[in-house]
Phi, psi and omega in degrees: 000139177236128179283134177273092191302329182284356179243006182283153173231174183306319183298333175308320185260334183309319182285358180249013176297142183074015176252166186267138172241130180260119174269123182264115181211161180271135010259016185217186174240136178245132182267127176245149175255129176283117184252347177197146173236119180249120184249119176246020184295151174226173177302124177085000183215114173272126181209108181209160183232138173255136177241119182247151174238135178230186178296162181294335176217148355279158170282119178275126179289157175300127176179176173279126179241143164291131185238144175235137178223139185303326181255326182275344179086211184247138182202163177262145184215130177271119177240155180227128175292135183239337176187170179223138173218189186299337183270347175144198178260144183245142183230149181235141170236130184245133177246127184208105182206157172283136181256000000 
């Protein structure tokens, strides 16, 4: 299954909070947990943010990564590191488009 990323909305991800997403990069795979979905969408405008938490190392640079999820399948996602705390590194993916 491949997720059609251009048609997703916040609810596509909301039911998967606290589940694992695998970012495929060389030379390894890093597992991130989806910890929050913030939806600011309005009629005619899709706007939401996904917040993931991963391990403290390695720091993944902002870029597009192939991602796999057990229920959503495989898709590409642009993530940006946004902060670090005692629990790990946090990454954000922002969706913003006219619907």
